[in-house]
Chimera marker file (.cmm) of the C-alpha trace (Angstrom):
<marker_set name="trace">
<marker id="1" x="16.402" y="-25.755" z="-16.019" r="1" g="1" b="0" radius="0.5"/>
<marker id="2" x="15.911" y="-28.327" z="-18.748" r="1" g="1" b="0" radius="0.5"/>
<marker id="3" x="12.980" y="-26.408" z="-20.208" r="1" g="1" b="0" radius="0.5"/>
<marker id="4" x="15.019" y="-23.171" z="-20.170" r="1" g="1" b="0" radius="0.5"/>
<marker id="5" x="18.019" y="-24.721" z="-21.857" r="1" g="1" b="0" radius="0.5"/>
<marker id="6" x="15.884" y="-26.364" z="-24.509" r="1" g="1" b="0" radius="0.5"/>
<marker id="7" x="13.968" y="-23.191" z="-25.280" r="1" g="1" b="0" radius="0.5"/>
<marker id="8" x="10.655" y="-24.509" z="-23.948" r="1" g="1" b="0" radius="0.5"/>
<marker id="9" x="10.342" y="-21.954" z="-21.147" r="1" g="1" b="0" radius="0.5"/>
<marker id="10" x="8.709" y="-18.614" z="-21.769" r="1" g="1" b="0" radius="0.5"/>
<marker id="11" x="10.264" y="-16.148" z="-19.403" r="1" g="1" b="0" radius="0.5"/>
<marker id="12" x="7.403" y="-13.694" z="-19.399" r="1" g="1" b="0" radius="0.5"/>
<marker id="13" x="6.375" y="-11.103" z="-16.816" r="1" g="1" b="0" radius="0.5"/>
<marker id="14" x="4.282" y="-13.663" z="-14.904" r="1" g="1" b="0" radius="0.5"/>
<marker id="15" x="7.329" y="-15.956" z="-14.450" r="1" g="1" b="0" radius="0.5"/>
<marker id="16" x="9.572" y="-13.049" z="-13.541" r="1" g="1" b="0" radius="0.5"/>
<marker id="17" x="7.101" y="-11.991" z="-10.841" r="1" g="1" b="0" radius="0.5"/>
<marker id="18" x="6.969" y="-15.547" z="-9.543" r="1" g="1" b="0" radius="0.5"/>
<marker id="19" x="10.772" y="-15.778" z="-9.308" r="1" g="1" b="0" radius="0.5"/>
<marker id="20" x="11.046" y="-12.436" z="-7.594" r="1" g="1" b="0" radius="0.5"/>
<marker id="21" x="8.303" y="-13.476" z="-5.110" r="1" g="1" b="0" radius="0.5"/>
<marker id="22" x="10.169" y="-16.756" z="-4.463" r="1" g="1" b="0" radius="0.5"/>
<marker id="23" x="13.336" y="-14.980" z="-3.422" r="1" g="1" b="0" radius="0.5"/>
<marker id="24" x="11.436" y="-12.387" z="-1.375" r="1" g="1" b="0" radius="0.5"/>
<marker id="25" x="9.940" y="-15.240" z="0.635" r="1" g="1" b="0" radius="0.5"/>
<marker id="26" x="13.330" y="-16.817" z="1.145" r="1" g="1" b="0" radius="0.5"/>
<marker id="27" x="14.930" y="-13.449" z="1.977" r="1" g="1" b="0" radius="0.5"/>
<marker id="28" x="12.171" y="-12.762" z="4.519" r="1" g="1" b="0" radius="0.5"/>
<marker id="29" x="13.115" y="-15.895" z="6.376" r="1" g="1" b="0" radius="0.5"/>
<marker id="30" x="16.904" y="-15.817" z="5.933" r="1" g="1" b="0" radius="0.5"/>
<marker id="31" x="18.105" y="-12.344" z="4.809" r="1" g="1" b="0" radius="0.5"/>
<marker id="32" x="21.801" y="-13.294" z="5.144" r="1" g="1" b="0" radius="0.5"/>
<marker id="33" x="21.572" y="-16.168" z="2.654" r="1" g="1" b="0" radius="0.5"/>
<marker id="34" x="21.790" y="-18.993" z="5.200" r="1" g="1" b="0" radius="0.5"/>
<marker id="35" x="18.935" y="-20.866" z="3.558" r="1" g="1" b="0" radius="0.5"/>
<marker id="36" x="21.302" y="-22.307" z="0.990" r="1" g="1" b="0" radius="0.5"/>
<marker id="37" x="23.982" y="-23.505" z="3.434" r="1" g="1" b="0" radius="0.5"/>
<marker id="38" x="24.133" y="-26.728" z="5.364" r="1" g="1" b="0" radius="0.5"/>
<marker id="39" x="23.856" y="-26.802" z="9.161" r="1" g="1" b="0" radius="0.5"/>
<marker id="40" x="26.680" y="-28.170" z="11.223" r="1" g="1" b="0" radius="0.5"/>
<marker id="41" x="26.896" y="-27.985" z="15.027" r="1" g="1" b="0" radius="0.5"/>
<marker id="42" x="23.565" y="-26.216" z="15.139" r="1" g="1" b="0" radius="0.5"/>
<marker id="43" x="24.606" y="-23.356" z="12.817" r="1" g="1" b="0" radius="0.5"/>
<marker id="44" x="24.687" y="-22.679" z="9.121" r="1" g="1" b="0" radius="0.5"/>
<marker id="45" x="28.121" y="-22.892" z="7.622" r="1" g="1" b="0" radius="0.5"/>
<marker id="46" x="30.008" y="-23.519" z="4.453" r="1" g="1" b="0" radius="0.5"/>
<marker id="47" x="29.465" y="-22.350" z="0.943" r="1" g="1" b="0" radius="0.5"/>
<marker id="48" x="26.328" y="-22.042" z="-1.133" r="1" g="1" b="0" radius="0.5"/>
<marker id="49" x="24.767" y="-25.453" z="-1.795" r="1" g="1" b="0" radius="0.5"/>
<marker id="50" x="23.197" y="-26.044" z="-5.217" r="1" g="1" b="0" radius="0.5"/>
<marker id="51" x="21.465" y="-29.087" z="-3.710" r="1" g="1" b="0" radius="0.5"/>
<marker id="52" x="19.713" y="-26.984" z="-1.091" r="1" g="1" b="0" radius="0.5"/>
<marker id="53" x="18.882" y="-24.468" z="-3.785" r="1" g="1" b="0" radius="0.5"/>
<marker id="54" x="17.090" y="-27.188" z="-5.739" r="1" g="1" b="0" radius="0.5"/>
<marker id="55" x="14.987" y="-28.159" z="-2.709" r="1" g="1" b="0" radius="0.5"/>
<marker id="56" x="14.253" y="-24.713" z="-1.315" r="1" g="1" b="0" radius="0.5"/>
<marker id="57" x="14.082" y="-22.294" z="-4.222" r="1" g="1" b="0" radius="0.5"/>
<marker id="58" x="12.311" y="-24.700" z="-6.578" r="1" g="1" b="0" radius="0.5"/>
<marker id="59" x="10.034" y="-25.980" z="-3.822" r="1" g="1" b="0" radius="0.5"/>
<marker id="60" x="8.923" y="-22.479" z="-2.857" r="1" g="1" b="0" radius="0.5"/>
<marker id="61" x="8.647" y="-21.453" z="-6.512" r="1" g="1" b="0" radius="0.5"/>
<marker id="62" x="6.312" y="-24.370" z="-7.205" r="1" g="1" b="0" radius="0.5"/>
<marker id="63" x="4.199" y="-23.391" z="-4.188" r="1" g="1" b="0" radius="0.5"/>
<marker id="64" x="4.627" y="-19.646" z="-4.309" r="1" g="1" b="0" radius="0.5"/>
<marker id="65" x="0.915" y="-18.759" z="-3.960" r="1" g="1" b="0" radius="0.5"/>
<marker id="66" x="0.789" y="-20.737" z="-0.722" r="1" g="1" b="0" radius="0.5"/>
<marker id="67" x="4.218" y="-19.798" z="0.615" r="1" g="1" b="0" radius="0.5"/>
<marker id="68" x="3.641" y="-16.040" z="0.192" r="1" g="1" b="0" radius="0.5"/>
<marker id="69" x="0.846" y="-16.373" z="2.725" r="1" g="1" b="0" radius="0.5"/>
<marker id="70" x="3.030" y="-17.941" z="5.357" r="1" g="1" b="0" radius="0.5"/>
<marker id="71" x="4.833" y="-15.778" z="7.934" r="1" g="1" b="0" radius="0.5"/>
<marker id="72" x="8.620" y="-15.622" z="7.567" r="1" g="1" b="0" radius="0.5"/>
<marker id="73" x="8.993" y="-17.561" z="10.819" r="1" g="1" b="0" radius="0.5"/>
<marker id="74" x="7.152" y="-20.532" z="9.318" r="1" g="1" b="0" radius="0.5"/>
<marker id="75" x="9.304" y="-20.458" z="6.152" r="1" g="1" b="0" radius="0.5"/>
<marker id="76" x="12.348" y="-20.312" z="8.417" r="1" g="1" b="0" radius="0.5"/>
<marker id="77" x="11.147" y="-23.356" z="10.367" r="1" g="1" b="0" radius="0.5"/>
<marker id="78" x="10.421" y="-25.290" z="7.163" r="1" g="1" b="0" radius="0.5"/>
<marker id="79" x="13.886" y="-24.549" z="5.797" r="1" g="1" b="0" radius="0.5"/>
<marker id="80" x="15.572" y="-25.359" z="9.102" r="1" g="1" b="0" radius="0.5"/>
<marker id="81" x="13.764" y="-28.661" z="9.469" r="1" g="1" b="0" radius="0.5"/>
<marker id="82" x="14.880" y="-29.847" z="6.021" r="1" g="1" b="0" radius="0.5"/>
<marker id="83" x="18.269" y="-30.524" z="7.633" r="1" g="1" b="0" radius="0.5"/>
<marker id="84" x="16.664" y="-33.155" z="9.866" r="1" g="1" b="0" radius="0.5"/>
<marker id="85" x="14.847" y="-35.041" z="7.089" r="1" g="1" b="0" radius="0.5"/>
<marker id="86" x="16.586" y="-38.228" z="6.047" r="1" g="1" b="0" radius="0.5"/>
<marker id="87" x="14.861" y="-38.153" z="2.672" r="1" g="1" b="0" radius="0.5"/>
<marker id="88" x="16.393" y="-34.740" z="1.964" r="1" g="1" b="0" radius="0.5"/>
<marker id="89" x="19.798" y="-35.700" z="3.302" r="1" g="1" b="0" radius="0.5"/>
<marker id="90" x="19.925" y="-38.741" z="1.016" r="1" g="1" b="0" radius="0.5"/>
<marker id="91" x="19.354" y="-36.459" z="-1.995" r="1" g="1" b="0" radius="0.5"/>
<marker id="92" x="22.245" y="-34.157" z="-1.132" r="1" g="1" b="0" radius="0.5"/>
<marker id="93" x="25.048" y="-36.589" z="-0.361" r="1" g="1" b="0" radius="0.5"/>
<marker id="94" x="27.336" y="-38.626" z="-2.537" r="1" g="1" b="0" radius="0.5"/>
<marker id="95" x="26.243" y="-38.839" z="-6.166" r="1" g="1" b="0" radius="0.5"/>
<marker id="96" x="24.000" y="-35.826" z="-5.770" r="1" g="1" b="0" radius="0.5"/>
<marker id="97" x="24.686" y="-34.708" z="-9.359" r="1" g="1" b="0" radius="0.5"/>
<marker id="98" x="22.804" y="-37.745" z="-10.670" r="1" g="1" b="0" radius="0.5"/>
<marker id="99" x="19.687" y="-36.856" z="-12.569" r="1" g="1" b="0" radius="0.5"/>
<marker id="100" x="17.544" y="-39.051" z="-10.320" r="1" g="1" b="0" radius="0.5"/>
<marker id="101" x="18.745" y="-37.197" z="-7.223" r="1" g="1" b="0" radius="0.5"/>
<marker id="102" x="18.106" y="-33.813" z="-8.833" r="1" g="1" b="0" radius="0.5"/>
<marker id="103" x="14.570" y="-34.858" z="-9.723" r="1" g="1" b="0" radius="0.5"/>
<marker id="104" x="14.205" y="-36.201" z="-6.202" r="1" g="1" b="0" radius="0.5"/>
<marker id="105" x="15.264" y="-32.839" z="-4.705" r="1" g="1" b="0" radius="0.5"/>
<marker id="106" x="12.739" y="-30.992" z="-6.813" r="1" g="1" b="0" radius="0.5"/>
<marker id="107" x="9.987" y="-33.419" z="-5.837" r="1" g="1" b="0" radius="0.5"/>
<marker id="108" x="10.923" y="-33.282" z="-2.186" r="1" g="1" b="0" radius="0.5"/>
<marker id="109" x="10.870" y="-29.457" z="-2.196" r="1" g="1" b="0" radius="0.5"/>
<marker id="110" x="7.561" y="-29.375" z="-4.053" r="1" g="1" b="0" radius="0.5"/>
<marker id="111" x="5.965" y="-31.607" z="-1.467" r="1" g="1" b="0" radius="0.5"/>
<marker id="112" x="7.753" y="-30.101" z="1.556" r="1" g="1" b="0" radius="0.5"/>
<marker id="113" x="6.682" y="-26.484" z="0.856" r="1" g="1" b="0" radius="0.5"/>
<marker id="114" x="3.121" y="-27.457" z="-0.046" r="1" g="1" b="0" radius="0.5"/>
<marker id="115" x="2.276" y="-28.456" z="3.522" r="1" g="1" b="0" radius="0.5"/>
<marker id="116" x="3.554" y="-25.382" z="5.406" r="1" g="1" b="0" radius="0.5"/>
<link id1="1" id2="2" r="1" g="1" b="0" radius="0.2"/>
<link id1="2" id2="3" r="1" g="1" b="0" radius="0.2"/>
<link id1="3" id2="4" r="1" g="1" b="0" radius="0.2"/>
<link id1="4" id2="5" r="1" g="1" b="0" radius="0.2"/>
<link id1="5" id2="6" r="1" g="1" b="0" radius="0.2"/>
<link id1="6" id2="7" r="1" g="1" b="0" radius="0.2"/>
<link id1="7" id2="8" r="1" g="1" b="0" radius="0.2"/>
<link id1="8" id2="9" r="1" g="1" b="0" radius="0.2"/>
<link id1="9" id2="10" r="1" g="1" b="0" radius="0.2"/>
<link id1="10" id2="11" r="1" g="1" b="0" radius="0.2"/>
<link id1="11" id2="12" r="1" g="1" b="0" radius="0.2"/>
<link id1="12" id2="13" r="1" g="1" b="0" radius="0.2"/>
<link id1="13" id2="14" r="1" g="1" b="0" radius="0.2"/>
<link id1="14" id2="15" r="1" g="1" b="0" radius="0.2"/>
<link id1="15" id2="16" r="1" g="1" b="0" radius="0.2"/>
<link id1="16" id2="17" r="1" g="1" b="0" radius="0.2"/>
<link id1="17" id2="18" r="1" g="1" b="0" radius="0.2"/>
<link id1="18" id2="19" r="1" g="1" b="0" radius="0.2"/>
<link id1="19" id2="20" r="1" g="1" b="0" radius="0.2"/>
<link id1="20" id2="21" r="1" g="1" b="0" radius="0.2"/>
<link id1="21" id2="22" r="1" g="1" b="0" radius="0.2"/>
<link id1="22" id2="23" r="1" g="1" b="0" radius="0.2"/>
<link id1="23" id2="24" r="1" g="1" b="0" radius="0.2"/>
<link id1="24" id2="25" r="1" g="1" b="0" radius="0.2"/>
<link id1="25" id2="26" r="1" g="1" b="0" radius="0.2"/>
<link id1="26" id2="27" r="1" g="1" b="0" radius="0.2"/>
<link id1="27" id2="28" r="1" g="1" b="0" radius="0.2"/>
<link id1="28" id2="29" r="1" g="1" b="0" radius="0.2"/>
<link id1="29" id2="30" r="1" g="1" b="0" radius="0.2"/>
<link id1="30" id2="31" r="1" g="1" b="0" radius="0.2"/>
<link id1="31" id2="32" r="1" g="1" b="0" radius="0.2"/>
<link id1="32" id2="33" r="1" g="1" b="0" radius="0.2"/>
<link id1="33" id2="34" r="1" g="1" b="0" radius="0.2"/>
<link id1="34" id2="35" r="1" g="1" b="0" radius="0.2"/>
<link id1="35" id2="36" r="1" g="1" b="0" radius="0.2"/>
<link id1="36" id2="37" r="1" g="1" b="0" radius="0.2"/>
<link id1="37" id2="38" r="1" g="1" b="0" radius="0.2"/>
<link id1="38" id2="39" r="1" g="1" b="0" radius="0.2"/>
<link id1="39" id2="40" r="1" g="1" b="0" radius="0.2"/>
<link id1="40" id2="41" r="1" g="1" b="0" radius="0.2"/>
<link id1="41" id2="42" r="1" g="1" b="0" radius="0.2"/>
<link id1="42" id2="43" r="1" g="1" b="0" radius="0.2"/>
<link id1="43" id2="44" r="1" g="1" b="0" radius="0.2"/>
<link id1="44" id2="45" r="1" g="1" b="0" radius="0.2"/>
<link id1="45" id2="46" r="1" g="1" b="0" radius="0.2"/>
<link id1="46" id2="47" r="1" g="1" b="0" radius="0.2"/>
<link id1="47" id2="48" r="1" g="1" b="0" radius="0.2"/>
<link id1="48" id2="49" r="1" g="1" b="0" radius="0.2"/>
<link id1="49" id2="50" r="1" g="1" b="0" radius="0.2"/>
<link id1="50" id2="51" r="1" g="1" b="0" radius="0.2"/>
<link id1="51" id2="52" r="1" g="1" b="0" radius="0.2"/>
<link id1="52" id2="53" r="1" g="1" b="0" radius="0.2"/>
<link id1="53" id2="54" r="1" g="1" b="0" radius="0.2"/>
<link id1="54" id2="55" r="1" g="1" b="0" radius="0.2"/>
<link id1="55" id2="56" r="1" g="1" b="0" radius="0.2"/>
<link id1="56" id2="57" r="1" g="1" b="0" radius="0.2"/>
<link id1="57" id2="58" r="1" g="1" b="0" radius="0.2"/>
<link id1="58" id2="59" r="1" g="1" b="0" radius="0.2"/>
<link id1="59" id2="60" r="1" g="1" b="0" radius="0.2"/>
<link id1="60" id2="61" r="1" g="1" b="0" radius="0.2"/>
<link id1="61" id2="62" r="1" g="1" b="0" radius="0.2"/>
<link id1="62" id2="63" r="1" g="1" b="0" radius="0.2"/>
<link id1="63" id2="64" r="1" g="1" b="0" radius="0.2"/>
<link id1="64" id2="65" r="1" g="1" b="0" radius="0.2"/>
<link id1="65" id2="66" r="1" g="1" b="0" radius="0.2"/>
<link id1="66" id2="67" r="1" g="1" b="0" radius="0.2"/>
<link id1="67" id2="68" r="1" g="1" b="0" radius="0.2"/>
<link id1="68" id2="69" r="1" g="1" b="0" radius="0.2"/>
<link id1="69" id2="70" r="1" g="1" b="0" radius="0.2"/>
<link id1="70" id2="71" r="1" g="1" b="0" radius="0.2"/>
<link id1="71" id2="72" r="1" g="1" b="0" radius="0.2"/>
<link id1="72" id2="73" r="1" g="1" b="0" radius="0.2"/>
<link id1="73" id2="74" r="1" g="1" b="0" radius="0.2"/>
<link id1="74" id2="75" r="1" g="1" b="0" radius="0.2"/>
<link id1="75" id2="76" r="1" g="1" b="0" radius="0.2"/>
<link id1="76" id2="77" r="1" g="1" b="0" radius="0.2"/>
<link id1="77" id2="78" r="1" g="1" b="0" radius="0.2"/>
<link id1="78" id2="79" r="1" g="1" b="0" radius="0.2"/>
<link id1="79" id2="80" r="1" g="1" b="0" radius="0.2"/>
<link id1="80" id2="81" r="1" g="1" b="0" radius="0.2"/>
<link id1="81" id2="82" r="1" g="1" b="0" radius="0.2"/>
<link id1="82" id2="83" r="1" g="1" b="0" radius="0.2"/>
<link id1="83" id2="84" r="1" g="1" b="0" radius="0.2"/>
<link id1="84" id2="85" r="1" g="1" b="0" radius="0.2"/>
<link id1="85" id2="86" r="1" g="1" b="0" radius="0.2"/>
<link id1="86" id2="87" r="1" g="1" b="0" radius="0.2"/>
<link id1="87" id2="88" r="1" g="1" b="0" radius="0.2"/>
<link id1="88" id2="89" r="1" g="1" b="0" radius="0.2"/>
<link id1="89" id2="90" r="1" g="1" b="0" radius="0.2"/>
<link id1="90" id2="91" r="1" g="1" b="0" radius="0.2"/>
<link id1="91" id2="92" r="1" g="1" b="0" radius="0.2"/>
<link id1="92" id2="93" r="1" g="1" b="0" radius="0.2"/>
<link id1="93" id2="94" r="1" g="1" b="0" radius="0.2"/>
<link id1="94" id2="95" r="1" g="1" b="0" radius="0.2"/>
<link id1="95" id2="96" r="1" g="1" b="0" radius="0.2"/>
<link id1="96" id2="97" r="1" g="1" b="0" radius="0.2"/>
<link id1="97" id2="98" r="1" g="1" b="0" radius="0.2"/>
<link id1="98" id2="99" r="1" g="1" b="0" radius="0.2"/>
<link id1="99" id2="100" r="1" g="1" b="0" radius="0.2"/>
<link id1="100" id2="101" r="1" g="1" b="0" radius="0.2"/>
<link id1="101" id2="102" r="1" g="1" b="0" radius="0.2"/>
<link id1="102" id2="103" r="1" g="1" b="0" radius="0.2"/>
<link id1="103" id2="104" r="1" g="1" b="0" radius="0.2"/>
<link id1="104" id2="105" r="1" g="1" b="0" radius="0.2"/>
<link id1="105" id2="106" r="1" g="1" b="0" radius="0.2"/>
<link id1="106" id2="107" r="1" g="1" b="0" radius="0.2"/>
<link id1="107" id2="108" r="1" g="1" b="0" radius="0.2"/>
<link id1="108" id2="109" r="1" g="1" b="0" radius="0.2"/>
<link id1="109" id2="110" r="1" g="1" b="0" radius="0.2"/>
<link id1="110" id2="111" r="1" g="1" b="0" radius="0.2"/>
<link id1="111" id2="112" r="1" g="1" b="0" radius="0.2"/>
<link id1="112" id2="113" r="1" g="1" b="0" radius="0.2"/>
<link id1="113" id2="114" r="1" g="1" b="0" radius="0.2"/>
<link id1="114" id2="115" r="1" g="1" b="0" radius="0.2"/>
<link id1="115" id2="116" r="1" g="1" b="0" radius="0.2"/>
</marker_set>
């Protein structure tokens, strides 16, 4: 986001393809948009979470070549299990708008979706 806002990001056809592929992977796992909602009482609920977006969308984007090869069920399991990871939960709670937490979410997602 910083690179885009500062004009350092070249949104070319390669990047467009990568972004479309990212959301196809997410849609394949959760076609109703649940991927970006928190889980409470064993079900997804609430509004869209920008914090989960940082972890999931950016994490898959940064690992798209690998994630495209995974079956939707595996992506679904990876997304679901994020809600049980204390490291992820700490990055989404109070003070989550802090730059350090945003960077932490991106790094968590990058690592999380690299291990499939």
